[in-house]
TORPA-4810 file (N, C-alpha, C, O; in nm, 3 decimals):
<nodes>
NODE_1_0.225_1.100_-2.520_0.154_1.035_-2.412_0.127_0.889_-2.451_0.084_0.860_-2.562_M
NODE_2_0.155_0.800_-2.358_0.136_0.659_-2.386_-0.010_0.620_-2.371_-0.083_0.673_-2.287_K
NODE_3_-0.052_0.527_-2.456_-0.187_0.473_-2.450_-0.176_0.330_-2.400_-0.096_0.251_-2.451_T
NODE_4_-0.258_0.297_-2.300_-0.253_0.163_-2.241_-0.383_0.089_-2.263_-0.492_0.147_-2.267_Y
NODE_5_-0.369_-0.042_-2.276_-0.483_-0.131_-2.268_-0.476_-0.190_-2.128_-0.373_-0.247_-2.089_K
NODE_6_-0.583_-0.177_-2.052_-0.584_-0.221_-1.913_-0.637_-0.364_-1.902_-0.741_-0.397_-1.959_W
NODE_7_-0.563_-0.447_-1.829_-0.597_-0.588_-1.812_-0.622_-0.614_-1.664_-0.538_-0.582_-1.579_H
NODE_8_-0.737_-0.671_-1.634_-0.766_-0.708_-1.496_-0.685_-0.833_-1.462_-0.693_-0.933_-1.533_K
NODE_9_-0.608_-0.826_-1.353_-0.524_-0.940_-1.315_-0.575_-1.010_-1.190_-0.537_-1.124_-1.163_I
NODE_10_-0.661_-0.944_-1.113_-0.716_-1.007_-0.992_-0.829_-0.922_-0.937_-0.840_-0.803_-0.964_A
NODE_11_-0.915_-0.987_-0.858_-1.020_-0.914_-0.787_-0.966_-0.851_-0.659_-1.016_-0.748_-0.613_D
NODE_12_-0.862_-0.915_-0.601_-0.807_-0.867_-0.474_-0.660_-0.908_-0.462_-0.613_-0.991_-0.540_S
NODE_13_-0.590_-0.851_-0.366_-0.449_-0.886_-0.341_-0.431_-1.033_-0.306_-0.332_-1.095_-0.345_L
NODE_14_-0.528_-1.088_-0.233_-0.517_-1.227_-0.189_-0.507_-1.325_-0.305_-0.449_-1.432_-0.291_E
NODE_15_-0.563_-1.290_-0.418_-0.559_-1.377_-0.536_-0.420_-1.386_-0.599_-0.394_-1.479_-0.675_E
NODE_16_-0.332_-1.292_-0.569_-0.204_-1.284_-0.638_-0.095_-1.373_-0.578_0.004_-1.400_-0.646_L
NODE_17_-0.110_-1.418_-0.456_-0.018_-1.514_-0.394_0.128_-1.469_-0.400_0.212_-1.535_-0.461_H
NODE_18_0.157_-1.357_-0.336_0.294_-1.307_-0.330_0.380_-1.397_-0.241_0.335_-1.446_-0.138_F
NODE_19_0.504_-1.418_-0.282_0.599_-1.497_-0.204_0.647_-1.414_-0.084_0.612_-1.297_-0.071_A
NODE_20_0.727_-1.474_0.001_0.780_-1.404_0.119_0.858_-1.278_0.082_0.859_-1.181_0.159_E
NODE_21_0.923_-1.277_-0.034_1.000_-1.161_-0.076_0.911_-1.052_-0.138_0.962_-0.949_-0.182_N
NODE_22_0.779_-1.075_-0.142_0.686_-0.976_-0.195_0.668_-0.979_-0.344_0.614_-0.885_-0.402_G
NODE_23_0.712_-1.086_-0.411_0.702_-1.093_-0.556_0.617_-1.211_-0.602_0.595_-1.306_-0.527_T
NODE_24_0.571_-1.201_-0.724_0.505_-1.312_-0.793_0.521_-1.287_-0.942_0.549_-1.174_-0.984_T
NODE_25_0.504_-1.389_-1.022_0.515_-1.376_-1.167_0.383_-1.417_-1.230_0.325_-1.520_-1.194_E
NODE_26_0.336_-1.336_-1.324_0.211_-1.365_-1.393_0.229_-1.346_-1.544_0.326_-1.286_-1.588_I
NODE_27_0.133_-1.399_-1.621_0.128_-1.377_-1.766_0.015_-1.280_-1.795_-0.098_-1.301_-1.750_D
NODE_28_0.045_-1.175_-1.870_-0.055_-1.076_-1.908_-0.033_-1.042_-2.055_0.075_-0.999_-2.094_V
NODE_29_-0.134_-1.062_-2.135_-0.129_-1.027_-2.278_-0.004_-1.085_-2.346_0.059_-1.018_-2.427_A
NODE_30_0.030_-1.209_-2.313_0.144_-1.274_-2.375_0.279_-1.231_-2.320_0.383_-1.267_-2.376_G
NODE_31_0.280_-1.155_-2.211_0.404_-1.109_-2.150_0.418_-1.167_-2.010_0.320_-1.177_-1.936_K
NODE_32_0.540_-1.205_-1.974_0.568_-1.248_-1.837_0.601_-1.122_-1.757_0.690_-1.046_-1.793_K
NODE_33_0.526_-1.102_-1.649_0.537_-0.982_-1.567_0.570_-1.021_-1.424_0.513_-1.116_-1.370_I
NODE_34_0.662_-0.949_-1.363_0.692_-0.965_-1.222_0.611_-0.860_-1.146_0.623_-0.740_-1.174_C
NODE_35_0.530_-0.903_-1.051_0.456_-0.812_-0.964_0.526_-0.807_-0.830_0.578_-0.907_-0.781_L
NODE_36_0.527_-0.688_-0.771_0.590_-0.668_-0.641_0.491_-0.598_-0.549_0.431_-0.497_-0.586_V
NODE_37_0.475_-0.652_-0.431_0.394_-0.587_-0.328_0.489_-0.542_-0.218_0.550_-0.623_-0.149_Y
NODE_38_0.500_-0.408_-0.203_0.596_-0.352_-0.108_0.539_-0.225_-0.048_0.495_-0.135_-0.120_N
NODE_39_0.540_-0.216_0.084_0.488_-0.097_0.155_0.348_-0.059_0.108_0.319_0.059_0.086_N
NODE_40_0.261_-0.160_0.094_0.122_-0.143_0.054_0.104_-0.085_-0.085_-0.001_-0.027_-0.116_E
NODE_41_0.206_-0.100_-0.171_0.199_-0.059_-0.311_0.225_-0.181_-0.398_0.298_-0.272_-0.359_N
NODE_42_0.165_-0.180_-0.518_0.192_-0.286_-0.615_0.267_-0.224_-0.733_0.227_-0.120_-0.786_I
NODE_43_0.375_-0.289_-0.772_0.455_-0.247_-0.885_0.460_-0.362_-0.985_0.440_-0.478_-0.948_F
NODE_44_0.488_-0.330_-1.112_0.500_-0.433_-1.214_0.619_-0.401_-1.305_0.642_-0.285_-1.341_A
NODE_45_0.693_-0.505_-1.341_0.807_-0.490_-1.432_0.821_-0.618_-1.513_0.754_-0.718_-1.486_C
NODE_46_0.908_-0.613_-1.612_0.933_-0.734_-1.689_0.990_-0.842_-1.597_1.054_-0.811_-1.496_T
NODE_47_0.966_-0.965_-1.632_1.003_-1.078_-1.545_1.152_-1.110_-1.549_1.203_-1.171_-1.455_A
NODE_48_1.222_-1.070_-1.654_1.364_-1.104_-1.670_1.452_-0.980_-1.662_1.416_-0.874_-1.713_K
NODE_49_1.565_-0.994_-1.599_1.663_-0.886_-1.591_1.718_-0.858_-1.731_1.749_-0.952_-1.804_C
NODE_50_1.731_-0.730_-1.769_1.784_-0.699_-1.903_1.933_-0.730_-1.918_1.983_-0.730_-2.031_P
NODE_51_2.003_-0.756_-1.810_2.146_-0.784_-1.819_2.173_-0.929_-1.860_2.233_-0.954_-1.964_H
NODE_52_2.129_-1.024_-1.777_2.161_-1.164_-1.804_2.040_-1.256_-1.794_2.056_-1.378_-1.790_A
NODE_53_1.918_-1.199_-1.791_1.798_-1.281_-1.794_1.759_-1.342_-1.662_1.679_-1.436_-1.659_G
NODE_54_1.812_-1.293_-1.551_1.773_-1.344_-1.420_1.625_-1.324_-1.395_1.566_-1.226_-1.442_G
NODE_55_1.564_-1.415_-1.323_1.421_-1.405_-1.291_1.404_-1.307_-1.176_1.444_-1.335_-1.063_T
NODE_56_1.344_-1.191_-1.206_1.334_-1.084_-1.107_1.254_-1.126_-0.984_1.281_-1.080_-0.874_M
NODE_57_1.155_-1.213_-1.002_1.074_-1.258_-0.888_1.155_-1.340_-0.788_1.112_-1.359_-0.675_A
NODE_58_1.272_-1.387_-0.829_1.360_-1.461_-0.738_1.458_-1.370_-0.665_1.537_-1.416_-0.582_N
NODE_59_1.453_-1.241_-0.695_1.541_-1.145_-0.629_1.479_-1.097_-0.499_1.404_-1.169_-0.434_G
NODE_60_1.512_-0.974_-0.462_1.456_-0.917_-0.341_1.435_-0.768_-0.358_1.484_-0.708_-0.454_Y
NODE_61_1.362_-0.707_-0.264_1.335_-0.565_-0.266_1.419_-0.502_-0.156_1.412_-0.545_-0.040_I
NODE_62_1.499_-0.399_-0.190_1.581_-0.336_-0.087_1.503_-0.224_-0.017_1.387_-0.199_-0.050_D
NODE_63_1.565_-0.159_0.076_1.499_-0.057_0.158_1.458_0.067_0.078_1.373_0.143_0.123_A
NODE_64_1.517_0.088_-0.040_1.485_0.204_-0.124_1.383_0.172_-0.232_1.365_0.250_-0.326_L
NODE_65_1.315_0.059_-0.221_1.218_0.010_-0.318_1.280_-0.014_-0.455_1.221_0.019_-0.558_Q
NODE_66_1.398_-0.073_-0.454_1.461_-0.122_-0.576_1.442_-0.272_-0.578_1.449_-0.338_-0.474_N
NODE_67_1.418_-0.327_-0.698_1.418_-0.472_-0.712_1.559_-0.512_-0.751_1.620_-0.450_-0.838_I
NODE_68_1.611_-0.616_-0.687_1.750_-0.657_-0.704_1.752_-0.793_-0.772_1.693_-0.889_-0.724_V
NODE_69_1.821_-0.799_-0.885_1.831_-0.924_-0.961_1.909_-1.029_-0.880_2.010_-0.998_-0.818_C
NODE_70_1.859_-1.154_-0.880_1.927_-1.257_-0.802_2.060_-1.303_-0.861_2.140_-1.364_-0.790_P
NODE_71_2.088_-1.275_-0.988_2.212_-1.324_-1.050_2.334_-1.238_-1.017_2.433_-1.288_-0.965_L
NODE_72_2.326_-1.109_-1.048_2.442_-1.022_-1.033_2.416_-0.902_-0.943_2.498_-0.811_-0.934_H
NODE_73_2.300_-0.901_-0.876_2.263_-0.797_-0.780_2.246_-0.659_-0.842_2.264_-0.558_-0.774_R
NODE_74_2.212_-0.654_-0.972_2.182_-0.525_-1.032_2.051_-0.476_-0.972_1.959_-0.554_-0.950_Y
NODE_75_2.044_-0.345_-0.945_1.927_-0.286_-0.880_1.852_-0.196_-0.976_1.912_-0.120_-1.053_K
NODE_76_1.718_-0.206_-0.970_1.633_-0.126_-1.057_1.522_-0.062_-0.974_1.463_-0.127_-0.888_F
NODE_77_1.495_0.065_-0.999_1.386_0.134_-0.930_1.253_0.073_-0.970_1.226_0.054_-1.089_S
NODE_78_1.170_0.043_-0.871_1.035_-0.008_-0.902_0.946_0.103_-0.955_0.843_0.076_-1.017_L
NODE_79_0.985_0.228_-0.933_0.903_0.341_-0.976_0.920_0.373_-1.124_0.824_0.412_-1.190_H
NODE_80_1.043_0.357_-1.178_1.065_0.395_-1.317_1.153_0.298_-1.397_1.174_0.319_-1.517_N
NODE_81_1.203_0.192_-1.334_1.283_0.092_-1.404_1.429_0.129_-1.425_1.505_0.050_-1.481_G
NODE_82_1.471_0.248_-1.380_1.609_0.289_-1.401_1.704_0.207_-1.314_1.674_0.176_-1.199_H
NODE_83_1.817_0.173_-1.373_1.920_0.099_-1.301_1.985_0.194_-1.200_2.031_0.302_-1.235_N
NODE_84_1.986_0.151_-1.074_2.039_0.238_-0.968_2.176_0.196_-0.918_2.235_0.263_-0.834_T
NODE_85_2.228_0.085_-0.970_2.359_0.039_-0.924_2.470_0.073_-1.024_2.584_0.030_-1.007_S
NODE_86_2.437_0.149_-1.129_2.538_0.207_-1.215_2.574_0.134_-1.343_2.664_0.178_-1.415_G
NODE_87_2.508_0.024_-1.375_2.547_-0.052_-1.495_2.483_0.002_-1.623_2.528_-0.033_-1.732_E
NODE_88_2.381_0.085_-1.613_2.321_0.147_-1.730_2.207_0.073_-1.796_2.160_0.114_-1.902_G
NODE_89_2.161_-0.036_-1.737_2.048_-0.110_-1.794_1.916_-0.046_-1.753_1.912_0.037_-1.662_Y
NODE_90_1.809_-0.084_-1.820_1.675_-0.033_-1.791_1.578_-0.150_-1.785_1.576_-0.235_-1.874_Y
NODE_91_1.497_-0.154_-1.680_1.397_-0.258_-1.662_1.260_-0.198_-1.694_1.219_-0.101_-1.631_L
NODE_92_1.190_-0.256_-1.790_1.059_-0.202_-1.828_0.961_-0.216_-1.712_0.952_-0.323_-1.651_K
NODE_93_0.890_-0.110_-1.684_0.788_-0.111_-1.579_0.651_-0.089_-1.642_0.639_-0.037_-1.753_T
NODE_94_0.548_-0.130_-1.569_0.410_-0.117_-1.616_0.327_-0.050_-1.506_0.350_-0.074_-1.388_Y
NODE_95_0.232_0.034_-1.545_0.145_0.095_-1.444_0.047_-0.007_-1.388_-0.001_-0.095_-1.459_P
NODE_96_0.018_0.007_-1.258_-0.078_-0.079_-1.190_-0.181_0.010_-1.123_-0.145_0.109_-1.060_V
NODE_97_-0.307_-0.025_-1.135_-0.414_0.050_-1.070_-0.498_-0.043_-0.984_-0.540_-0.150_-1.028_E
NODE_98_-0.523_0.000_-0.860_-0.615_-0.069_-0.771_-0.748_0.004_-0.783_-0.759_0.120_-0.744_L
NODE_99_-0.847_-0.065_-0.836_-0.979_-0.005_-0.856_-1.081_-0.078_-0.769_-1.051_-0.183_-0.712_R
NODE_100_-1.198_-0.022_-0.759_-1.305_-0.085_-0.680_-1.336_-0.226_-0.729_-1.369_-0.314_-0.650_E
NODE_101_-1.325_-0.247_-0.860_-1.360_-0.377_-0.918_-1.239_-0.467_-0.944_-1.252_-0.568_-1.014_N
NODE_102_-1.121_-0.433_-0.888_-1.008_-0.522_-0.903_-0.876_-0.452_-0.923_-0.864_-0.330_-0.907_G
NODE_103_-0.775_-0.531_-0.958_-0.640_-0.482_-0.981_-0.611_-0.494_-1.130_-0.633_-0.599_-1.191_I
NODE_104_-0.561_-0.386_-1.189_-0.540_-0.379_-1.333_-0.396_-0.340_-1.363_-0.334_-0.264_-1.288_F
NODE_105_-0.344_-0.394_-1.474_-0.211_-0.357_-1.521_-0.225_-0.300_-1.662_-0.303_-0.351_-1.742_I
NODE_106_-0.150_-0.196_-1.690_-0.155_-0.131_-1.822_-0.043_-0.178_-1.910_0.075_-0.171_-1.874_G
NODE_107_-0.079_-0.227_-2.028_0.018_-0.269_-2.130_0.003_-0.171_-2.245_-0.108_-0.143_-2.290_I
NODE_108_0.115_-0.118_-2.292_0.109_-0.020_-2.400_0.032_-0.077_-2.519_0.058_-0.189_-2.565_E
NODE_109_-0.063_0.003_-2.567_-0.145_-0.039_-2.681_-0.060_-0.033_-2.807_0.010_0.064_-2.833_A
NODE_110_-0.068_-0.139_-2.885_0.004_-0.143_-3.012_-0.085_-0.084_-3.120_-0.206_-0.104_-3.120_A
NODE_111_-0.025_-0.013_-3.209_-0.103_0.043_-3.318_-0.014_0.121_-3.413_0.094_0.167_-3.376_G
NODE_112_-0.060_0.134_-3.534_0.015_0.201_-3.638_0.042_0.348_-3.603_0.149_0.400_-3.634_V
NODE_113_-0.055_0.415_-3.539_-0.042_0.557_-3.516_-0.001_0.595_-3.373_-0.007_0.712_-3.337_F
NODE_114_0.040_0.499_-3.291_0.082_0.530_-3.154_0.202_0.623_-3.149_0.217_0.697_-3.052_N
NODE_115_0.286_0.620_-3.250_0.404_0.708_-3.250_0.366_0.854_-3.261_0.447_0.941_-3.230_W
NODE_116_0.242_0.884_-3.304_0.197_1.023_-3.314_0.158_1.081_-3.178_0.151_1.203_-3.163_L
NODE_117_0.133_0.995_-3.081_0.081_1.042_-2.952_0.190_1.090_-2.862_0.163_1.132_-2.750_K
</nodes>
């Protein structure tokens, strides 16, 4: 079981300033994260495509809730990061929670004994 450290990223959706394509890029705990707002859900993934480093926030979201890289159109599930267009890459995803006191993103906690969990 993964252990997360939760980071508050905003008090409300309005603070996140999503672009027309439903994406924005933020820094959390020293990591660049792409946030996606789609169908009233918030998703989070790494900011760069694992194939050629394309900026995921410059891509688009397809009808199946895949984020599509702007460089080579590789598609990744926003739910689990799996590549859905067949190239075999994996996009790291992060859990997002909407709580009464704000919006939080979970970053895996680093530690010597995390491998035991």
